[in-house]
N, C-alpha and C positions, 0 to 999 in steps of 0.2 A: 503493499499500500504506499502511495506517495505521501510527501509531506502535506500537500494540498488536501488530499483525500482524508487524512487522519484528523483534519480540523473539523469542528462542528459544522453542519450544514447550514447555509444561509436561510434565513426566514423566507425571502421571496425567491431565492433561487436564481436571481439575475446573474448572468455571467459579464463581467466588465473587464476590459483591458485598459490599463493606463500606462503609457509610456513616459519615461522620465520620472518614474514613481519613487525613486530613492531620496528625493529632496524637493523643497519648494512646494510649488503649486501641484506637482503630480504627487508628492507624498501626502499633502493635505486632501486632495481628491480621492486618493486611494483610501485613506483612513475614513472619509466621509461616506463613501460607498460601503465600506466594511460596516460602518455604524448602521446602516440599513439592513444588514445581513446578506450582502451580496457576495458572490464568489468572484474574488478580484485577482486577476492575473497582473503581476507587477513586472514591467519591463524596464530594465536600467542596466548600467555598467558596473557600478560600484558594489563590490561584494558586501562590505560591512552595512553601507547605507541600505542596500537592498534587503538584507536580512532583517534589520530593524524596522524598515518599513513594513515588512510582512509580519512582524510582531505587532506593529501598530494596528493592522487590519484586523488580526485575529483578536487582540485585546478589545477592539470595538465591537466585535461580534460577527466578523465575517470570515470567509474562507479565503486563505492566501496562497497563490502559486507565484513564488519568485522565480524570474527568469533573467540571466545574465546575458543580455543581448545588446549589441551596438546597432542602433536603428538605421545607421548608413549603410549596412549590409543587408540587402533585400532578400537573400537567401535565408539568413538567420531569423529575419522577422517572418517569412513565409513558414519556416519550421516551428517557430514559436506559436503561430496562430494554430497550426496542425495540433501541436501538443495541448494547447488550451482547449481546443474542441474535444480532444481525445479525454483529457483528465477532468475538465469542469463542465463541459456541455456546450451547446450552441451559443455563440457569442452574441449578446444582445446589444451592448455598447462598446465602442472603441474610442477612447479619448487619446489624441495625440498632444503630448505636452514636450516631449524631450527636445533640447536645443543645446548649442554650444556657440560661443562666439569670442570675439575679441575686441577689447576696449581700447581704441587708439585711432589717431587721425588716419585717414584713408592712405596717405603716402608712408605711413609706418606699418601697415599691415602687409604681409608677404602674400604673394599669389596662392601659395600652398595652404595659407591660413584661411583666406577667403574660400577656397575650394572646400576645406575640411568644414568650415562653420556651415556651408551651403549643403553639403552632404548630410550633415546631422540635422540641422535646423529645418530646411525645406525638403530634401529628398527623404529624410526621416519621416516626415509627414506623409508624403507620397507613398513610401513603402508600406506604412501602416495602414493607410486608406486602401491601397490595393489588396493587402492581405485580408482586410476586414470585407471588402466587397466580394472577394472570391467565395467567402462563406455565407454572406448575407443574402446577395442577389439570388441565388437559387431558392432560398427560403422566402424571398420577397419580404423580409422584414429586418429591422436593426437600424441602429443609429450611430453616426460617426460625429464626434465633436472635435473640431479643430480649435485649439486654445491660441489665440492670437494676442494681439496687442493693439493700443491705440498707433504703435509705430508700423503696423501693418498698412496705415494710410499716410502717417507723417514721419519723414525721416529727420533724424536728429543728428547733430555732430557727435563724433567719437563712437558711433554705433552702426556704421555703414554696413558691416557684414550682417548684423542681426536685422536691421531695417529691411535690406535688400531681401534677405530670406523671408521675412514676414510679409513684405509685399507680394513675393511669389506665391506663397501660401494663400493669400487673399484671392489672387487671380485663379489658382488651381481650384480652390473652393467654389468660386463663382461658375466656373465652367462646369464642374461636376454637378453642381446643384441644378443648373439648366438642364444637364443631360438626364438626371433622375427625374426631374419634372416632365420632360418630353416622354420619357418611357413609362410615365405614371407608376413609377417604382414604388414599393412599400418601404424601401430604404431611404432614410433622411439623413441629411448633412446639414450641420449648423456651425457657427463659429462664434467664439466669445472673445471679445476684445477687451484687454486688461490694462489696468494703470500701473504705476510704479508699486512694487510690492516689496516686502520685507523677506527676501529668501536668501539662501546661501550662495546664490550665483555671484554676488559682489564679494564673496570671500574667495571663491575658487575660479573665477573667470581669469582667462588670459588677459593680462593688461600691461600697456606700455605707458600709462599715465603716471605723472610724478607722484600723485597722492591716490589713496585707495578709492575705488569707485563706489557710487552709491546710487540708490534709485532716485529718480526724479520725483520731488515731493508735489503733492501730498502722498504719504506712503500708507499703503494698506497690507494688513496681515493676509497671508496666503488663504487662510480659512474663508476670507471674503471672496476670493476668486473661486475657491472650490464650491461655495455655495451657488455661484453663478453657473458653474460648470454642470453641476447636478440639476440645475433648474433647466438648462438648456437641453440636457439629456431627457429630461421628462417632457419637455415641450419643444422638440426639434423642428417644427414646421416654420418657425420664424428663421429668417436667413441668417441673422447674427444678433448678438446681444452685446450691449456695452456695460462694462462694469466700472463704477466710480465716477464721480462728477468731473474728474480731471480728464477722464477718457472722453466724456462728452464735450467738455470744453475744447479739447485738443482737436477732436474730429470736426467740430463745427468751425473752429478757427480755421482749420486747413481748408475746409471747404469754401469758406467766404472771404478769407483774407490770407492767403497762403504766402504772398510776398512779404507782407507784415510779419507773418510767423517766422519766415527765414531770417529776418533781421533781428527779431527778438531773440531767437535761438542762438544766433550768431553772437549776441552780447551775453546770453546767460547760460547757453548750453555746456560750456566748458567748466566754469566753476560749479555750477549746479549739479554736476554728475561726479563731483569728487568731494570727499571729506577733507578734514584739516590735517589728516595723519599721512606721513609718507608711507608709500607701500614698500613692504619689507621684500628683499629679493627671494627670501624663502617660503613666501606664500604659495599655496598650491595653484595649480594650473590644469583645468580638466579638459582642454582642447583636444588633446591627443590621448589621454589616458584618464580614468576616472580619478577624481580627488578623494572620494569616499570608499576607496579600497580597503583600507585599514581603519578609517575613522568615519563615524557617523555624524553628519552635520545636522540632520533633522529637517524640519519644514521651514523653521524661522531663520532669518539672518541676524545681523548685528544691530538692527534699528528698531527693536521692540519698543524702546522708550518713546518713539514718535509715531509709530505704526497704529492706525486705526483698525478696531475689530468690526467695524460696521459700516455700511454705506447706505445713506439714505436713498441715493440714486437707485441702487440695486433693488431696494424694497419697492421704490416706486415703479420700476421696470417690471417687476413681478407682479405687481398689483395694478396695472394700468386699467383693467376692467373695473375694479372697485373705485378707482379714482374717478374714472369716467362717470360712473354711476352716482358718486357723491357730487361731482360737478353738475351733472343734470338735475339732480334733486335740489342742489342750491340754487341753480337757475330758475328751476319751477317755483320754489319758495319765494325768491325774489319777485318772480313775476306775479304770483299770487298776492304778495304784500302790496305791489304796485297797484293791482286791480282793486284791492280792498281800499287802499287810500283814495283812489279815484271815486269809488262809490260813496265813501264817507263825505267827500267834498261835493 
């Protein structure tokens, strides 16, 4: 009996795959699905981080199957999907999260580093999506969630490799969604655009910045993102979801005043993405190999003191029907009051 099969069965039996599950948003998302009693397959590279993430899922009440896989290897991703179906059952939800990048000005990033970041961050999503489709389309059911970013629309300085890959994922997502709609497929794909998050990426990312990198404020905890991902998985008919007020502001600013945003980011984007602490040469670098091979970094990064655990925008996005009903009721009440005043006079 495998380690996954020896765990208690999930309450709902849903089989979920999460890539990049050893840390950050992937870790928080896997744990959240575990709390629902799901069977969660965790795909990542770092042995220690992956093992501890699997423990998190089991502790939350789910079943865990940790798989040491580099998502840039499509053969390995396909083999992982086959094993998941064999050991856990039909895949219901596939969540693509895994990424790697380089923090540096464009002229300081080597060609092979751009290639590696693209293979993990963009092609990793493609490989995961193709593996999911091979199993979901014959059954005509299933959901694929692409975890994106406000940077899927808006490029910022010092993150060209990441922004380019996220832009590519956005285009891939839109093309696939059109094809699934054309085929009237029972398979759904949606995308979740995230804000700056307190994750370990800023500890282990490859960086050539003089000071430690940091998320663009305001900063949210990865559990906020995980709630957005779970909601999207449950309601995948919407083409995409925005998480965080800063995401909304960034995307609207880029739509209506992109040139002004260029100049604003040129002034603020360098200092705003670095702390006051010099980066130590001994800090880990996960571009070519996992940083959590012998050390578990968990879901949170180093910015707990400023990271928010909630997003009012996310709540509003998930309750837009209720807000519309309340708005209608308020308008009706105002109208009735106006009629009453007219009658009195």
